[in-house]
C-alpha positions as CSV (number, residue, x, y, z in Angstrom):
1,M,0.2,0.2,0.1
2,K,2.8,2.2,0.6
3,T,3.9,2.5,-3.3
4,K,0.5,3.1,-4.0
5,R,0.3,5.9,-1.8
6,A,4.0,7.0,-3.0
7,F,2.4,7.0,-6.6
8,L,-0.3,8.3,-5.7
9,W,1.2,11.2,-4.1
10,L,3.6,11.4,-6.8
11,A,0.9,11.5,-9.9
12,T,-1.2,14.3,-8.0
13,M,1.6,16.5,-8.0
14,L,2.4,15.7,-11.7
15,L,-1.0,16.9,-12.2
16,S,-0.9,19.9,-10.5
17,I,2.1,21.1,-11.4
18,S,1.8,20.4,-15.1
19,L,-1.0,23.1,-15.1
20,L,1.6,25.2,-14.8
21,A,4.4,24.0,-16.8
22,C,5.9,25.8,-19.4
23,D,5.8,24.9,-23.7
24,D,7.2,21.8,-24.1
25,D,9.9,23.3,-26.0
26,S,10.7,25.3,-23.6
27,V,15.0,26.0,-24.2
28,L,17.1,24.5,-21.3
29,P,18.7,27.4,-19.2
30,G,22.6,27.3,-20.3
31,G,21.8,25.4,-23.4
32,G,21.8,22.0,-21.2
33,S,23.8,19.5,-23.2
34,D,24.3,16.0,-24.0
35,S,27.8,16.1,-23.5
36,P,29.3,14.7,-20.1
37,D,30.3,17.2,-17.7
38,N,33.5,17.0,-18.7
39,P,33.6,15.7,-22.1
40,G,37.6,16.5,-22.2
41,D,38.6,13.7,-19.5
42,P,35.1,12.1,-18.5
43,S,37.4,10.2,-16.1
44,N,37.9,12.9,-14.1
45,P,35.2,14.2,-12.1
46,T,37.4,16.6,-10.1
47,A,36.1,19.7,-13.0
48,V,33.1,19.7,-11.0
49,E,32.7,21.4,-7.9
50,W,32.3,19.1,-5.2
51,V,30.8,21.2,-2.3
52,D,31.4,19.5,1.1
53,L,28.5,20.3,3.2
54,G,29.8,19.0,6.6
55,L,27.2,15.9,6.6
56,P,27.7,13.0,9.0
57,S,28.4,10.7,6.2
58,G,30.8,13.0,4.9
59,L,29.4,12.4,1.2
60,K,30.3,15.5,-0.9
61,W,27.6,17.0,-3.4
62,A,28.3,18.4,-7.0
63,S,27.4,21.8,-7.5
64,Q,25.5,20.8,-10.4
65,N,23.7,18.0,-12.3
66,V,25.1,15.3,-14.3
67,G,25.0,17.4,-18.1
68,A,25.2,20.3,-17.0
69,N,27.9,22.9,-17.0
70,R,26.8,25.5,-14.6
71,P,25.1,25.0,-11.5
72,E,22.1,26.3,-12.9
73,D,21.8,24.5,-15.7
74,Y,19.2,21.7,-16.1
75,G,21.6,19.0,-17.3
76,N,20.6,15.8,-18.8
77,Y,17.5,13.6,-18.0
78,Y,18.0,9.6,-17.4
79,A,15.5,6.7,-16.9
80,W,16.7,4.9,-14.0
81,G,19.5,2.4,-14.7
82,E,20.8,4.3,-18.1
83,T,23.2,6.2,-18.6
84,T,22.9,8.0,-21.9
85,T,20.1,10.1,-23.0
86,K,17.3,10.1,-25.3
87,S,14.1,11.9,-26.9
88,T,11.6,10.4,-25.2
89,Y,11.3,8.1,-22.3
90,T,8.9,5.5,-22.0
91,D,7.9,1.9,-21.0
92,A,8.5,1.1,-24.9
93,N,12.0,1.9,-25.2
94,Y,13.4,1.4,-21.5
95,R,17.0,-0.2,-21.3
96,F,16.0,-3.5,-18.9
97,G,12.6,-4.6,-20.4
98,S,8.9,-2.9,-19.9
99,Y,6.1,-3.2,-17.3
100,G,5.9,-6.5,-15.5
101,A,8.8,-7.8,-17.9
102,Y,12.1,-6.3,-16.3
103,T,15.2,-8.1,-17.0
104,K,17.4,-6.2,-14.5
105,Y,16.2,-5.1,-10.6
106,C,13.3,-6.6,-10.4
107,Y,11.6,-9.1,-7.8
108,S,10.0,-12.5,-8.4
109,G,6.2,-12.3,-10.3
110,W,8.0,-9.1,-12.2
111,G,10.8,-10.1,-14.5
112,L,10.5,-11.5,-18.2
113,N,9.9,-15.3,-18.3
114,G,10.4,-15.5,-14.8
115,F,13.6,-13.6,-14.2
116,F,13.9,-11.6,-10.8
117,D,17.5,-10.2,-9.2
118,N,16.1,-8.8,-5.6
119,K,18.6,-6.2,-6.5
120,T,17.5,-2.5,-5.5
121,T,20.4,-0.4,-5.7
122,L,22.1,0.2,-9.1
123,D,24.9,-1.3,-10.2
124,P,28.2,1.2,-10.9
125,A,27.5,0.3,-14.7
126,D,24.0,1.3,-14.8
127,D,24.6,4.5,-12.4
128,A,24.5,7.6,-15.2
129,A,26.9,9.9,-12.4
130,T,29.4,7.0,-12.9
131,A,29.0,6.7,-16.4
132,N,29.6,10.8,-17.0
133,M,31.3,11.8,-14.4
134,G,34.1,9.0,-13.6
135,D,34.6,6.9,-11.2
136,G,33.9,8.1,-7.2
137,A,30.3,9.9,-8.7
138,R,27.9,8.1,-8.1
139,T,24.1,8.7,-7.8
140,P,22.9,9.4,-4.0
141,T,20.9,6.8,-2.2
142,Y,17.1,6.7,-0.9
143,A,19.2,7.4,2.7
144,E,22.0,10.2,1.5
145,W,19.0,12.2,-0.1
146,Q,17.4,11.7,3.2
147,E,20.9,13.1,4.8
148,L,21.2,16.0,2.9
149,I,17.4,17.0,3.8
150,S,17.8,16.2,7.1
151,H,20.9,19.0,7.3
152,T,20.3,21.6,4.9
153,T,17.8,24.5,4.9
154,S,15.6,24.6,1.6
155,T,14.9,28.2,0.4
156,W,13.0,28.2,-3.2
157,T,14.8,30.8,-5.0
158,T,16.1,31.7,-8.5
159,R,20.1,31.7,-9.7
160,N,20.4,33.6,-12.4
161,G,16.9,33.8,-13.9
162,V,16.7,30.3,-12.9
163,K,14.1,29.0,-10.6
164,G,15.1,25.8,-8.2
165,R,16.0,25.3,-4.5
166,L,19.1,26.3,-2.7
167,F,20.4,24.0,0.2
168,T,22.3,25.8,2.7
169,A,24.2,23.9,5.5
170,Q,25.8,24.6,9.3
171,N,28.9,25.5,7.5
172,G,27.4,28.0,5.3
173,K,28.4,26.2,2.1
174,S,25.3,25.6,-0.2
175,I,24.2,24.1,-3.5
176,F,21.5,24.9,-5.6
177,L,18.6,22.2,-7.5
178,P,17.1,24.1,-10.4
179,A,13.3,23.2,-10.8
180,A,14.2,21.5,-14.0
181,G,11.4,19.0,-14.4
182,Y,11.2,15.8,-16.1
183,K,10.8,14.1,-19.6
184,R,8.6,12.0,-20.9
185,D,7.6,12.6,-24.4
186,A,8.6,15.7,-24.0
187,L,9.8,18.0,-21.0
188,A,7.5,18.9,-18.8
189,A,7.3,21.0,-15.2
190,D,10.4,22.9,-16.1
191,G,10.2,26.2,-13.9
192,Q,8.0,24.6,-11.5
193,G,9.6,21.6,-10.1
194,G,12.5,19.4,-9.4
195,W,12.4,15.6,-10.0
196,Y,16.1,14.3,-8.8
197,S,16.7,10.5,-9.1
198,S,18.1,8.2,-6.1
199,S,19.9,4.7,-7.1
200,S,17.3,3.1,-4.7
201,L,14.9,1.0,-6.2
202,T,11.6,1.3,-4.1
203,P,12.2,-1.9,-1.4
204,I,10.8,-5.7,-1.5
205,E,8.4,-5.2,1.0
206,E,6.8,-2.4,-1.4
207,D,6.1,-5.4,-4.4
208,N,6.6,-2.9,-7.1
209,P,10.0,-2.5,-8.9
210,A,8.0,-0.2,-11.4
211,Y,9.2,2.6,-9.1
212,I,12.5,3.9,-7.7
213,W,13.3,6.7,-4.6
214,H,13.3,10.3,-6.0
215,F,13.3,13.3,-4.4
216,F,10.8,16.3,-5.4
217,F,10.0,19.7,-5.1
218,N,8.6,23.1,-6.1
219,S,8.1,26.1,-4.5
220,S,6.0,25.1,-1.7
221,S,7.2,21.8,-0.6
222,Q,9.8,19.2,-0.6
223,D,9.6,15.4,-0.5
224,I,10.7,11.7,-1.1
225,G,8.8,9.2,-2.9
226,G,8.0,6.9,-5.6
227,G,8.4,8.0,-9.1
228,G,8.4,5.8,-12.4
229,R,11.9,4.4,-13.3
230,T,11.4,4.3,-17.0
231,D,10.8,8.6,-16.5
232,G,13.6,11.0,-17.2
233,F,14.6,12.7,-14.0
234,S,17.8,14.5,-13.0
235,V,20.9,13.7,-11.5
236,R,22.8,15.1,-9.0
237,A,26.0,13.3,-7.9
238,V,27.9,12.7,-5.0
239,R,31.1,11.3,-3.6
240,P,33.0,10.8,-1.0
241,S,35.6,12.3,1.1
242,N,38.7,11.0,1.2
243,P,38.3,8.8,4.7
244,P,40.5,9.6,8.0
245,A,43.3,7.0,7.7
246,E,42.6,6.6,11.6
247,E,38.5,5.5,11.5
248,W,39.7,2.5,13.7
249,V,37.7,2.0,16.6
250,D,39.2,1.1,20.3
251,L,36.8,-1.2,22.2
252,G,38.9,-1.8,24.7
253,L,38.9,-5.5,24.1
254,P,41.2,-7.9,25.7
255,S,43.6,-8.1,22.9
256,G,44.4,-4.7,22.5
257,R,42.7,-4.9,18.8
258,L,41.4,-2.1,16.9
259,W,38.3,-2.5,14.7
260,A,37.4,-0.5,11.1
261,S,34.7,1.6,11.4
262,H,33.1,0.5,8.0
263,N,33.0,-2.0,5.5
264,V,35.7,-2.9,3.0
265,G,34.7,-1.1,0.1
266,A,32.2,1.3,2.2
267,T,33.0,5.0,2.5
268,T,30.8,5.4,5.4
269,P,29.8,2.6,8.9
270,E,26.2,2.3,7.1
271,G,27.8,1.6,3.9
272,Y,27.0,-2.0,2.8
273,G,30.7,-2.2,0.8
274,N,32.4,-5.0,-1.2
275,Y,31.2,-8.6,-1.5
276,Y,33.7,-10.8,-1.2
277,A,34.7,-15.1,-1.8
278,W,37.0,-16.1,0.7
279,G,40.1,-15.6,-0.3
280,E,39.4,-13.6,-2.9
281,T,40.5,-10.0,-2.8
282,T,38.1,-8.5,-5.8
283,P,34.8,-8.2,-5.7
284,K,32.5,-10.1,-8.7
285,S,29.4,-10.1,-10.3
286,T,28.4,-13.1,-9.3
287,Y,30.1,-15.6,-6.7
288,T,29.7,-19.4,-7.7
289,D,31.7,-22.6,-7.5
290,A,32.5,-21.7,-10.7
291,N,34.3,-18.8,-10.9
292,Y,36.0,-19.2,-7.6
293,R,39.7,-18.3,-7.5
294,F,40.8,-21.5,-5.8
295,G,39.1,-24.3,-7.5
296,S,35.8,-25.7,-7.4
297,Y,34.3,-28.0,-4.6
298,G,36.2,-31.5,-3.9
299,A,38.9,-29.6,-6.3
300,Y,40.4,-26.8,-4.5
301,T,43.6,-25.6,-5.0
302,K,44.8,-24.1,-1.9
303,Y,43.3,-23.8,1.2
304,C,42.1,-27.3,1.9
305,Y,42.8,-31.0,4.1
306,S,43.7,-34.1,1.9
307,G,40.9,-35.7,-0.1
308,W,39.3,-32.2,-1.1
309,G,42.4,-31.1,-3.4
310,L,42.7,-31.0,-7.3
311,N,44.7,-34.2,-8.0
312,G,45.5,-35.1,-4.4
313,F,46.7,-32.1,-3.2
314,F,46.5,-30.6,0.0
315,D,47.9,-27.9,2.3
316,N,45.9,-28.0,5.4
317,K,46.1,-24.2,5.4
318,T,42.9,-22.7,7.8
319,T,43.8,-19.1,8.1
320,L,44.3,-16.6,5.4
321,D,47.3,-15.8,4.0
322,P,47.8,-11.6,3.7
323,A,48.3,-12.1,-0.5
324,D,44.4,-13.5,-0.3
325,D,43.1,-11.8,2.3
326,A,40.6,-8.7,1.1
327,A,40.9,-6.2,3.9
328,T,44.7,-6.3,3.5
329,A,44.5,-5.7,0.0
330,N,42.3,-3.1,0.2
331,M,43.3,-1.5,3.2
332,G,46.7,-1.8,3.1
333,D,49.1,-2.9,5.5
334,G,48.3,-3.7,9.1
335,A,44.4,-4.2,8.2
336,R,43.3,-7.7,8.0
337,T,39.9,-9.8,8.0
338,P,39.3,-11.5,11.8
339,T,40.1,-14.7,12.9
340,Y,37.1,-16.6,14.3
341,E,38.7,-16.1,17.8
342,E,38.8,-12.0,17.1
343,W,34.9,-12.6,16.5
344,Q,34.1,-14.5,19.2
345,E,36.1,-12.0,21.4
346,L,33.9,-8.9,20.3
347,L,30.7,-10.4,20.6
348,S,31.9,-11.6,24.0
349,H,32.8,-7.8,24.8
350,T,30.1,-5.8,23.5
351,T,26.5,-5.5,23.7
352,S,24.5,-6.0,20.6
353,T,21.5,-3.9,19.3
354,W,19.3,-4.6,16.1
355,T,19.1,-0.9,14.9
356,T,19.2,1.7,12.1
357,R,21.7,3.9,11.1
358,N,20.7,6.9,8.6
359,G,18.2,4.4,7.3
360,V,20.2,1.5,6.6
361,Y,19.5,-1.8,9.2
362,G,21.9,-3.6,10.9
363,R,23.5,-4.3,14.6
364,Q,25.1,-1.5,16.9
365,L,27.5,-3.1,18.9
366,T,28.8,-1.2,22.0
367,A,31.6,-1.9,24.4
368,S,31.9,-1.3,27.9
369,N,33.7,1.7,27.4
370,G,30.9,3.4,25.5
371,K,32.6,3.1,22.2
372,S,30.9,1.3,19.5
373,I,31.2,-0.2,15.6
374,F,27.9,-0.9,13.5
375,L,27.5,-3.6,11.0
376,P,25.0,-3.4,8.3
377,A,22.4,-5.9,7.7
378,A,24.1,-6.3,4.0
379,G,23.2,-9.4,3.0
380,Y,25.3,-11.6,0.7
381,K,26.0,-12.6,-2.7
382,R,25.3,-15.5,-4.9
383,D,23.7,-15.0,-8.5
384,A,22.7,-11.3,-6.9
385,L,22.4,-9.4,-4.1
386,A,20.2,-11.0,-1.3
387,A,18.7,-10.8,2.7
388,D,20.1,-7.0,2.6
389,R,18.2,-5.3,5.4
390,Q,17.5,-8.9,6.7
391,G,20.9,-10.0,7.9
392,G,24.5,-9.5,7.8
393,W,27.4,-12.6,6.7
394,Y,30.4,-11.6,7.5
395,S,33.8,-13.6,7.0
396,S,36.5,-14.6,9.0
397,S,39.7,-15.2,7.8
398,S,39.5,-18.7,9.5
399,L,38.3,-21.8,7.3
400,T,36.9,-24.8,9.9
401,P,39.1,-26.7,11.4
402,I,40.8,-30.0,10.1
403,E,38.1,-31.5,12.3
404,E,35.3,-30.8,10.6
405,D,36.9,-32.0,7.8
406,N,35.0,-30.1,5.0
407,P,37.1,-27.0,3.3
408,A,34.4,-26.1,1.8
409,Y,33.2,-23.8,4.9
410,I,34.6,-21.0,6.6
411,W,33.6,-19.4,9.7
412,H,31.9,-16.7,9.6
413,F,29.5,-14.1,12.1
414,F,26.0,-13.9,11.0
415,F,23.2,-12.0,12.6
416,N,19.2,-10.7,12.0
417,S,16.9,-9.0,13.6
418,S,16.2,-11.3,16.5
419,S,19.7,-13.2,16.7
420,Q,23.8,-13.5,16.0
421,D,25.7,-16.2,15.7
422,I,29.3,-17.6,14.3
423,G,28.6,-20.6,12.1
424,G,29.6,-22.4,8.8
425,G,29.3,-20.6,5.7
426,G,30.4,-21.3,1.9
427,R,33.8,-20.2,1.1
428,T,32.6,-19.4,-2.5
429,D,29.6,-16.9,-1.5
430,G,30.0,-12.7,-1.3
431,F,30.1,-12.1,1.7
432,S,31.2,-8.1,3.5
433,V,34.4,-7.9,5.0
434,R,34.9,-6.1,8.4
435,A,38.6,-5.5,9.4
436,V,41.0,-5.2,11.7
437,K,44.4,-4.5,12.7
């Protein structure tokens, strides 16, 4: 019902605002072009000014829309998951299928020929900000739009004759979002309101992947609601600040071990980060027995016991080498994946609470010295992301011991809303990694 309400809200706003909209042949302020922000070097996102609004996440917001040359330019319009512009934005010409027959980003019952992947966040390859502005730039998530709205003051104003909203932070810095309208068959409602994409599909609980979370505003209001994924919306990019090198939390543990404040591949504590098969140091699109780095079930080429290796191989190794550790490879010397014993120590000396952080579900682990770390419920990956928001699967560096006689499994930390434990998990699955040093 929530999606239906969100869509009804959007449809009502579209109807009311379209009565005030300019002619469909309106010229975009600044001559909005279809070229990237930095066509001479699209891999260099620094050609756009990145504004530090002092947000808790440390995210920086671009000073102008994707495809714009100035803050007040409208820029380009993109359907959700598309990285190039079109003359019209319809169900018929959408990249990932049509209503009820999607080929990516959909739930059971909504895909073509029974397809579903339960993916709710844009992959970098499908992100208009990443594709057009270079590595580091991306479309904001639902939670990041919420953060912007919660930590700025918004004012309807004009900039060089262009209507829009100015978002001013407590540190005095601001960004301007032009009222660029939206596109279907033609440009509509420019000068009256702005429709800005997030990278987040409405969640599985809503059970309708035809809608994305988007930020909408007009002269009198602003909100985040459900918008059609095939519509042409504006995109305003974000990118992370360089995180401090010492984001390590001292929980007062007996070992003196420090825990990282966020997952490997994440830039904030609530960020999901990357997923890694055990012993692999780069993420993949799928995690299967067939594409695993160290062989397959019963034919392993490293980390296995007698009877489990390829052509009789075995090494009885049960702990990751530094060269095979995703934390070490991606965060530098000193960082590594926790052992089974270090996960036990963490659980024994902290209090764990299921909670949310900036709209993200997870567990807060609080030590007796008052310090804490947050582990997001990032799910796991095989053919696609699964069970995010429902639970977290976190690797250890420890294979289950020889006594277990099955090197297909590693010790991993698992939690959901009601419980947590350390158990055996598949070494080929894509799990989150939280580093220690």
